[in-house]
Structure formats: C-alpha cells, structure tokens
N, C-alpha and C positions, 0 to 999 in steps of 0.2 A: 522532452525538450522544454526549456524554460520560455515562457511568453511574458512580456511586460504589459499585456493588454489591461490588467487591473490597474497598473500605474497610470496609464494614459487616461482611463476612466476616472480615477481618483483625482488626478491633476485637473482634468476638465471640470469636475464638480467643484473644485476650489478656485476656478478661474485661472489656472496655471497651465504651463506646458513644460516639456522636458528642458526647454531652452531657458526656463526660469531657474532651474535647479542649480546651475553652477554658482549663481549669486547667492541663492538661499542656503545651499548646503556647503559650498566651498570646494567644488571639484571642477575639472576642466570641461570645456565645451566638447572635447573629444569623447568624454563619458556620455554626454547627452546624445552624441551621434551614435554611440554604441547602443543606447536604449532605442533610438530611432530605427536602427538596423537590426534590432532584436539579437544583438551579439552579447556575449557574456561580459558581466561586470563582476567586481569583487563582492564578496559577502559583506565586507566592510562598507562598501558604497550603499548596499541595500540597507544595512543597519543604520547608517547615517541618515538616510531618507526616512526610514521608519521612525527613528527617534526625533528627528527635526519636525516632521509633519504629524507626529503622534498618531501613527496609523499602524495596524498590524501588517505583518509581512504578506498576508494574503491580499492586501490592497496594493501590493507592488508586483508580485510574481504569481504565476500559476504554472502548473506542469501540463503540457499538452502532448498528445500522441504524435510521434514523429511522422507517421504515415497519414493519419486523418486530420491532424491539426486540432482535434477536439480535446477539450479539457478532460483530464483524467480525474474521476471522482474517487478519491481514496477513502472517503467517509462511508462508501457503500460496503467496504470490507468489514466483516463482522469480527468483533473481539470477544463475543460470547463464547463461553466454554461449555463443553458437554462432558459429563462423566461417563466413561466407557468401561465396561467389564472386559478387560483385555484378555483374560483367560478364554472367554468365549470367542473373541476375535481370533485367537490362536487356533481354536477348534475349527472355525470357519475357514481360516487360511489353509489348514491342513486338509479339510474336506475338499477344497478346490485344488489340492496337490500343488500348492504354491510354497516355495521356500521364503524365508524372510527376505532374501535378496530379490527374488522375483516380485514379491509384494511391494517392496520398497521402490523398485523400478516402476511398477504400475502406478503407484500413487505419488511418486516424485519425492520420496524421502530416502534416507540412508538405512542400510541394514541395521546399523547400531541403534538407530532411533526405534525401529520396529522391535528389536530385541529388548530395549529399555521398556517400551510400552507393554510387552508381553510378560513382564515380571510382576506387574501389579496393576490394579485398577488405577486409572489416571484421568486427568482432565486434558482434553484436546480441544482445539478451536472448532467451532461449528463448521467452518470451511473445510478443515481437515476431515472431520467426521463425514460431511457430505461427499467429499472426494472418495473416501473409503467405501461408503455405501454405493456410490455410482460405479467406481472402477471394479469393485468386486461383484457388482450386480446382485446385491443382497435382496432377498425377499422380505416382505413385511414381517414374517415370522423370525427370520434371521436378525433383522434390525432390532426386534424386541429382545433378542438374546444379548445384544451388546450395549444398548443404550440404557442408562439409568436415569429415569425421569426425576427431576428435582422440583 
C-alpha cells in the first residue's frame, strides 16, 4: 500500500503542508485532500511534486505492508548471483526422487525454469540459491557439490 508519510515529513522540513501544494504545483485542493486521506493520486501528480520541489520520489511515497502498516524494505533483497553446477543439482533432485515439476512447486518456480537450469551451469540469485538449499534440505556436502565459489 502507498503511504505519503515521506511527503508530509519533506514538506514539514521545508515549512510547508499539503495545503500549500495547489498554489505551488498547480493542482486542486481535492488532490491535497487525497494526500491527507492517504488515497491514490496520479503518477503525474507525484512527478510534478518531485520536479517542482527537486526531490526524489522516495521523499514523496513509500510502500507499506497492508496488514502491519510497516514500511517494506526492498533494498534488503539481494541481487547478488551465485554460479551453480546445475548438473549436480539434477543429481540431487533425482536422489530425492523429485521430478522437475515437483522441485519447481517446492521452490516456487516453473518446470520450464528448472529444465533450463539443468541444461548448463548458470547464475541464479542468492535468494533462489538459498531457497533451493532450504527447501531441498541440502547437507553441507551436497551444497559443496552445487555451488561454485567465485
């Protein structure tokens, strides 16, 4: 869910409020009311605020969890890649008597993705690698068979 808490903080730091925005940016007071009620506004409106105040979008909106209302930290997701010897992953999958479809279901991917991985050594995200290790309950010895340290 979108929250405008960063906008309110940014405006306060500049000695402004959402009620100053119609005059500064050129939109209606109804839009200010939408911000106040934490209702959706157009991306164009957010763009106009960012450009007019010369601030990044993160100073206007943030994404919060619907249930808890807590800010979601997307930066904690890893983009690091791990090279994996997929041939050995295939052996471990077969050792556990799992089909590609079953493994795909367990780790939340498609059978075609598993098939693609099993054709050659590949780079996968560290998050995917960790999911495979966890869901297949790999031992340290088995982990050493699939991961290529770089």
